[in-house]
LOFI-893728 format. One record per residue (C-alpha): x, y, z; residue in one letter. Coordinates in pm, 1 decimal. Layout:
% LOFI-893728
ATOM        u        v        w residu
ATOM        X        Y        Z      A
...
% end
This chain:
% LOFI-893728
ATOM        u        v        w residu
ATOM  27629.8  27970.9 -12043.4      M
ATOM  27405.0  27853.6 -12324.5      R
ATOM  27495.1  27876.3 -12690.6      G
ATOM  27340.7  28134.9 -12923.4      P
ATOM  26988.8  28075.9 -13053.2      S
ATOM  27069.7  27994.1 -13413.4      V
ATOM  26924.8  27739.2 -13651.5      V
ATOM  27148.3  27431.3 -13619.6      P
ATOM  27306.1  27258.3 -13914.1      R
ATOM  27057.7  27027.0 -14081.5      G
ATOM  26746.6  27223.9 -13983.8      V
ATOM  26534.4  27321.3 -14282.2      Q
ATOM  26280.5  27602.4 -14274.0      A
ATOM  26001.3  27602.7 -14528.7      C
ATOM  25646.8  27716.5 -14595.7      D
ATOM  25367.4  27463.1 -14614.8      A
ATOM  25225.9  27642.8 -14916.3      G
ATOM  25535.7  27566.9 -15122.6      R
ATOM  25732.5  27253.8 -15195.9      G
ATOM  25904.5  27142.1 -14877.1      S
ATOM  26141.0  26869.4 -14754.9      P
ATOM  25915.6  26779.6 -14464.1      L
ATOM  25813.1  26436.5 -14597.9      L
ATOM  25939.8  26199.1 -14522.1      G
ATOM  27056.1  25153.2 -12440.0      P
ATOM  27022.7  25231.0 -12160.3      R
ATOM  27194.0  25513.8 -11971.1      R
ATOM  27543.7  25485.2 -11831.7      N
ATOM  27585.2  25402.9 -11464.9      E
ATOM  27737.8  25743.5 -11399.3      V
ATOM  27504.0  26034.8 -11465.5      I
ATOM  27675.5  26364.1 -11542.0      L
ATOM  27544.8  26662.9 -11351.0      R
ATOM  27564.7  27040.4 -11340.0      A
ATOM  27914.6  27167.4 -11270.3      V
ATOM  28168.5  27356.0 -11477.1      T
ATOM  28438.6  27158.9 -11652.4      D
ATOM  28722.6  27395.9 -11567.2      I
ATOM  28989.1  27184.0 -11734.2      A
ATOM  28807.8  27154.7 -12064.8      G
ATOM  28618.8  27482.9 -12058.4      G
ATOM  28290.6  27303.2 -12128.2      V
ATOM  27981.5  27418.6 -11934.1      P
ATOM  27798.1  27121.5 -11782.4      R
ATOM  27420.7  27104.2 -11779.3      L
ATOM  27159.6  27141.1 -11510.3      E
ATOM  26885.9  26882.9 -11478.9      A
ATOM  26524.5  26986.1 -11536.7      M
ATOM  26279.9  27059.3 -11258.3      H
ATOM  26001.9  26801.8 -11229.9      A
ATOM  25695.0  26896.6 -11435.7      L
ATOM  25333.6  26796.2 -11388.6      T
ATOM  25090.3  26714.6 -11668.3      E
ATOM  24932.4  27060.2 -11635.3      D
ATOM  25273.5  27228.0 -11655.7      Q
ATOM  25364.6  27027.2 -11964.4      L
ATOM  25039.4  27120.5 -12138.9      R
ATOM  25087.3  27487.3 -12050.0      A
ATOM  25437.9  27485.9 -12200.7      S
ATOM  25343.3  27438.4 -12566.8      F
ATOM  25387.9  27754.8 -12774.7      R
ATOM  25310.3  27636.0 -13128.4      N
ATOM  24972.8  27469.3 -13072.7      A
ATOM  24617.6  27590.0 -13019.0      E
ATOM  24436.7  27515.1 -12689.8      P
ATOM  24215.4  27249.2 -12847.9      D
ATOM  24524.8  27075.9 -12988.8      E
ATOM  24699.6  27086.3 -12651.9      V
ATOM  24393.9  26931.8 -12487.4      A
ATOM  24426.3  26629.6 -12719.0      E
ATOM  24791.0  26559.2 -12633.6      I
ATOM  24838.8  26218.9 -12471.9      A
ATOM  25096.8  26217.3 -12196.0      M
ATOM  25359.1  25939.9 -12189.4      P
ATOM  25248.7  25636.2 -11991.2      H
ATOM  25558.0  25656.4 -11770.9      D
ATOM  25532.2  26027.9 -11687.2      L
ATOM  25511.4  25960.0 -11313.6      L
ATOM  25833.4  25757.7 -11338.0      L
ATOM  26032.2  26025.5 -11523.0      A
ATOM  26378.8  26074.0 -11373.2      E
ATOM  26391.8  26451.3 -11396.2      W
ATOM  26734.6  26477.5 -11236.7      D
ATOM  26864.1  26275.5 -11534.3      Y
ATOM  26700.1  26488.0 -11807.1      L
ATOM  26809.5  26816.7 -11961.0      D
ATOM  26500.0  26816.0 -12185.2      F
ATOM  26184.1  26604.6 -12196.7      F
ATOM  26056.0  26447.1 -12518.4      A
ATOM  25808.6  26176.6 -12615.6      W
ATOM  25600.0  26034.9 -12899.8      R
ATOM  25224.5  26053.1 -12854.9      D
ATOM  25102.3  25702.2 -12761.4      P
ATOM  24769.2  25763.8 -12938.4      I
ATOM  24835.5  26011.6 -13221.7      A
ATOM  25151.2  25821.1 -13309.2      T
ATOM  25287.9  26066.6 -13567.8      R
ATOM  25290.8  26345.2 -13310.5      S
ATOM  25584.2  26414.4 -13082.6      G
ATOM  25678.2  26674.1 -12824.2      Y
ATOM  25992.2  26842.5 -12693.4      I
ATOM  25995.1  27045.9 -12372.3      V
ATOM  26300.6  27240.9 -12256.7      I
ATOM  26362.9  27457.8 -11954.1      E
ATOM  26451.6  27816.2 -12039.0      Q
ATOM  26519.7  28071.9 -11766.4      D
ATOM  26338.9  27849.3 -11519.1      G
ATOM  26029.7  27815.3 -11737.9      E
ATOM  25908.5  27512.5 -11934.6      A
ATOM  25889.7  27580.6 -12309.8      V
ATOM  25750.1  27313.6 -12540.4      G
ATOM  25688.7  27252.3 -12909.9      I
ATOM  25464.9  27007.9 -13093.5      V
ATOM  25619.0  26802.6 -13375.5      L
ATOM  25476.7  26583.1 -13648.1      R
ATOM  25670.8  26296.7 -13802.9      A
ATOM  25678.5  26238.7 -14176.6      A
ATOM  25620.1  25898.4 -14332.9      D
ATOM  25910.6  25657.4 -14270.2      P
ATOM  26190.5  25689.5 -14522.5      S
ATOM  26365.8  25407.4 -14707.0      R
ATOM  26718.6  25520.6 -14631.4      V
ATOM  26946.8  25263.7 -14471.4      R
ATOM  27080.8  25499.4 -14206.8      S
ATOM  27072.9  25862.0 -14104.5      G
ATOM  27199.0  26102.1 -13841.1      M
ATOM  26987.8  26276.7 -13580.6      C
ATOM  27053.0  26649.0 -13612.9      N
ATOM  27003.5  26702.6 -13239.6      L
ATOM  27220.8  26437.9 -13072.7      C
ATOM  27438.8  26364.5 -13380.0      H
ATOM  27387.3  25989.5 -13339.0      T
ATOM  27395.2  25770.8 -13649.8      M
ATOM  27085.7  25552.3 -13658.6      Q
ATOM  26941.3  25281.2 -13885.4      P
ATOM  26696.2  25431.9 -14131.9      G
ATOM  26390.2  25320.6 -13937.3      N
ATOM  26519.1  25485.0 -13618.7      Q
ATOM  26552.4  25839.7 -13749.8      V
ATOM  26259.4  26044.6 -13879.0      A
ATOM  26194.1  26382.5 -14034.2      L
ATOM  25988.5  26592.1 -13792.9      F
ATOM  25809.6  26917.2 -13875.9      A
ATOM  25711.6  27180.4 -13620.7      A
ATOM  25472.5  27464.0 -13696.5      R
ATOM  25629.4  27799.7 -13619.2      R
ATOM  25494.5  27994.6 -13325.3      G
ATOM  25292.1  28312.2 -13370.9      G
ATOM  25156.0  28459.3 -13696.5      P
ATOM  25404.7  28274.2 -13918.4      E
ATOM  25280.0  27940.2 -13794.8      G
ATOM  24919.2  28037.7 -13852.8      R
ATOM  25016.8  28109.2 -14213.4      K
ATOM  25148.8  27753.4 -14247.5      G
ATOM  25522.1  27813.1 -14199.6      S
ATOM  25706.1  27517.5 -14049.2      V
ATOM  26057.7  27408.0 -13953.3      V
ATOM  26182.0  27053.2 -13999.3      G
ATOM  26481.4  26842.8 -13909.3      T
ATOM  26584.6  26478.2 -13867.4      Y
ATOM  26558.2  26348.5 -13510.0      I
ATOM  26576.4  26007.7 -13341.9      C
ATOM  26239.2  25852.5 -13427.2      A
ATOM  26151.2  25777.8 -13065.1      D
ATOM  26284.0  26118.6 -12949.2      L
ATOM  26521.6  25942.2 -12708.6      S
ATOM  26817.6  26169.6 -12784.3      C
ATOM  26882.9  26216.3 -12412.2      H
ATOM  26962.5  25843.0 -12392.5      E
ATOM  27132.7  25802.4 -12729.9      S
ATOM  27385.0  26075.2 -12654.9      V
ATOM  27494.2  25899.7 -12335.2      R
ATOM  27587.1  25579.2 -12516.3      L
ATOM  27958.5  25572.4 -12585.1      A
ATOM  28042.9  25464.2 -12942.1      P
ATOM  28254.6  25148.3 -12972.3      P
ATOM  28629.4  25195.1 -12987.7      L
ATOM  28854.9  25063.7 -13261.0      A
ATOM  29146.5  24840.0 -13156.5      P
ATOM  29407.0  25041.5 -12960.9      N
ATOM  29182.8  25350.3 -12970.2      E
ATOM  29168.2  25565.5 -12657.5      V
ATOM  28839.0  25732.3 -12572.5      R
ATOM  28853.2  26112.9 -12580.9      A
ATOM  28847.1  26272.7 -12237.7      E
ATOM  28505.7  26405.6 -12132.7      R
ATOM  28349.3  26288.9 -12459.3      L
ATOM  28012.9  26228.8 -12292.2      A
ATOM  28017.0  26580.6 -12147.1      D
ATOM  28079.7  26733.2 -12486.7      R
ATOM  27808.2  26526.0 -12653.5      R
ATOM  27560.8  26627.1 -12383.1      L
ATOM  27653.3  26993.9 -12417.3      D
ATOM  27625.9  26981.9 -12796.2      G
ATOM  27286.0  26813.7 -12781.4      T
ATOM  27165.1  27070.2 -12527.8      H
ATOM  27268.2  27358.8 -12753.5      R
ATOM  27114.9  27206.7 -13065.3      R
ATOM  26784.7  27121.8 -12894.0      V
ATOM  26754.6  27476.4 -12757.8      H
ATOM  26849.8  27622.0 -13096.2      A
ATOM  26589.6  27408.4 -13272.7      F
ATOM  26317.1  27517.3 -13030.6      V
ATOM  26424.7  27880.7 -13078.1      A
ATOM  26412.7  27842.9 -13457.4      S
ATOM  26056.1  27712.0 -13429.3      V
ATOM  25923.7  27971.2 -13187.9      L
ATOM  26117.7  28285.3 -13276.2      G
ATOM  25951.6  28581.1 -13103.8      D
ATOM  25676.8  28352.4 -12972.6      A
ATOM  25920.3  28191.5 -12726.6      A
% end
C-alpha cells in the first residue's frame, strides 16, 4: 500500500512571479523485489513495466507537446533494467539542465519534467528523495512546473535531488558501519520504501489534479 500523496519534507512550493528558492556505486548483488515484509510490516516494492520511448514521451504531465518532442532520451534506454527500477529518471544528454522522473501509478506511466538550478557552493547536501548525503556538486536544486492551470501561470515546486537523478542506485548503497556497529535489519528495504513514497509524493505535489 502506497503512502499518502503529501508534499515531503524539504519540498518547497513557490510562484515564479515572486522570489523563490529555486536557484540554485553500483547496485548490490541482491536486488530486492516485490513481496510483503511480514516480520517488519514494511510493504516491498514492485518493479516497473518496461517502457518504450513513445510511452515515456506520452507520460509527461507538466510539459507542452512541443517541449516533449525536444526531450532527448537516455543513451542507454534500450539497456534499462526495468525489473530493477521502481521509478525511471535521467538527465537530458543535450539540454543538460533538464531532467525527468517517470513513476508507475495504477499501472500507468506518469512523468514530470525538471530543471536544475545553477550548481551551489555548499560542501555537502542531502537528497530529499533518497535521503542520501552527497558532496555539494552531487546534489542539485530542481524545479518542476506544476501541472494544469497553475503551471501555466508560472507556479513551480522545487526540491534537492541527487544531481544525476540516480536515487534508485544511491539508496541501495549501504552506508559504512562504525566499529562494532551492527547493520539494522532490512535497512535496504526501508530505504527503498521511503524513497518510493517520497518520489511519488513529490510527483503528486507537482501535478496535483493534473495527475
